[in-house]
C-alpha positions as CSV (number, residue, x, y, z in Angstrom):
1,M,64.6,47.2,16.9
2,K,63.9,50.7,18.1
3,R,66.0,52.1,15.2
4,A,63.9,50.8,12.7
5,L,60.7,51.9,14.5
6,V,62.4,55.4,14.7
7,L,62.9,55.4,11.0
8,V,59.6,54.0,10.1
9,V,57.9,56.8,12.0
10,A,60.2,59.4,10.4
11,V,59.2,58.3,6.9
12,M,55.7,58.4,7.8
13,L,55.7,61.8,9.0
14,G,58.3,63.2,6.3
15,G,55.5,61.6,3.9
16,C,52.8,63.2,5.3
17,S,53.9,66.7,3.8
18,L,53.1,65.4,0.0
19,F,49.5,65.0,0.5
20,K,48.8,68.9,1.1
21,G,47.1,69.2,-2.1
22,K,47.6,71.9,-4.8
23,P,49.9,74.8,-4.0
24,E,48.6,78.1,-3.7
25,P,48.7,80.1,-7.0
26,V,51.3,83.0,-6.7
27,R,49.4,86.8,-6.7
28,R,51.0,89.2,-8.8
29,P,50.0,92.8,-8.2
30,V,48.1,94.3,-11.2
31,A,49.5,97.1,-13.0
32,V,48.5,100.7,-11.6
33,V,48.6,103.8,-14.0
34,K,51.0,106.2,-12.2
35,P,50.3,109.9,-11.8
36,A,51.7,112.0,-14.8
37,A,53.9,113.6,-12.3
38,P,54.2,114.0,-8.7
39,G,51.7,116.8,-7.5
40,L,49.7,117.5,-10.7
41,Q,46.0,117.2,-9.5
42,D,42.7,118.4,-10.9
43,P,40.9,121.0,-8.8
44,N,38.7,118.8,-6.7
45,G,42.2,116.8,-5.9
46,T,42.1,113.9,-7.9
47,P,45.7,112.9,-9.3
48,I,45.8,113.4,-12.7
49,E,46.9,110.0,-14.9
50,R,48.7,109.6,-18.3
51,V,47.0,107.2,-20.5
52,P,49.2,105.4,-22.6
53,F,49.1,106.5,-26.8
54,R,46.9,103.6,-28.6
55,T,45.8,103.8,-32.0
56,G,42.6,102.7,-33.3
57,V,40.7,101.4,-36.3
58,S,39.2,105.0,-36.7
59,S,42.4,107.2,-35.8
60,A,42.9,108.3,-39.7
61,T,39.1,109.4,-39.8
62,V,39.6,111.2,-36.3
63,E,42.7,112.9,-37.8
64,K,41.1,114.1,-40.9
65,M,38.0,115.9,-38.9
66,A,40.6,117.6,-36.4
67,K,42.3,118.8,-39.3
68,E,39.3,120.3,-41.0
69,Q,38.7,121.9,-37.7
70,G,42.1,123.4,-37.8
71,C,43.6,121.2,-35.2
72,T,47.0,119.5,-36.8
73,G,49.8,118.1,-35.0
74,G,51.1,115.9,-32.1
75,Q,51.1,112.2,-32.5
76,G,47.5,111.9,-34.0
77,A,44.1,110.4,-32.6
78,G,44.6,108.1,-29.6
79,L,42.0,105.5,-28.7
80,M,40.8,106.4,-25.1
81,T,38.2,103.5,-24.4
82,E,38.7,100.0,-25.0
83,A,38.4,98.7,-28.7
84,G,34.8,97.8,-29.7
85,P,31.6,99.1,-31.5
86,V,31.6,102.4,-29.5
87,E,35.3,104.1,-29.1
88,V,36.4,107.8,-28.2
89,Y,39.3,109.2,-29.7
90,R,41.6,112.1,-28.6
91,M,44.1,114.3,-30.4
92,R,45.9,117.1,-28.6
93,C,46.2,120.4,-31.3
94,E,49.7,121.5,-31.3
95,D,49.7,123.6,-34.5
96,G,46.7,125.5,-36.2
97,A,43.6,127.5,-35.0
98,M,43.2,125.0,-32.5
99,R,46.1,125.3,-30.9
100,G,46.9,124.0,-27.0
101,K,43.3,122.7,-27.0
102,V,42.1,118.9,-27.4
103,F,39.7,117.4,-30.1
104,T,38.0,114.7,-29.0
105,A,35.4,112.3,-31.1
106,R,33.1,109.6,-30.6
107,C,32.9,107.0,-33.5
108,E,30.0,104.4,-33.2
109,L,30.6,101.4,-35.9
110,R,33.3,103.8,-37.7
111,Q,30.7,106.7,-38.0
112,C,32.6,109.4,-36.2
113,K,31.2,112.7,-34.5
114,R,33.0,115.6,-33.0
115,M,32.2,115.6,-29.2
C-alpha cells in the first residue's frame, strides 16, 4: 500500500511540470555593424562603420550624374538609406576629375539631385 501511495505522489508531482505554460522564446542577438578596421575613428572619437554596398532603383541615374561631374570608377552608386520615396546614394570616385572624393545624391520619387 505504501508503494502505491509513493508511486501516485511521484506521478502527480512529475505531471505538474507539464502545466508550466508556453516556453520562453529564444532571444537572439541583433546583428551589429562592425567598425571598418580596429582603431579607425572620426575626429570626435566615434568608430567609423562600413556600410555594405546595395544597389537601388536610381543607382544608374546617379552614376550618370556622377560621370557628368567627372566621377567614374568603383562599384557604382550604392543606396545608403532604406528603399522608399526618398533615397540617398553615394559613389566613391576612383578615376576622373573627382578622384578620391565622394559623390552623393538625393532622389525623391526617382527625381535625383546632387547633394
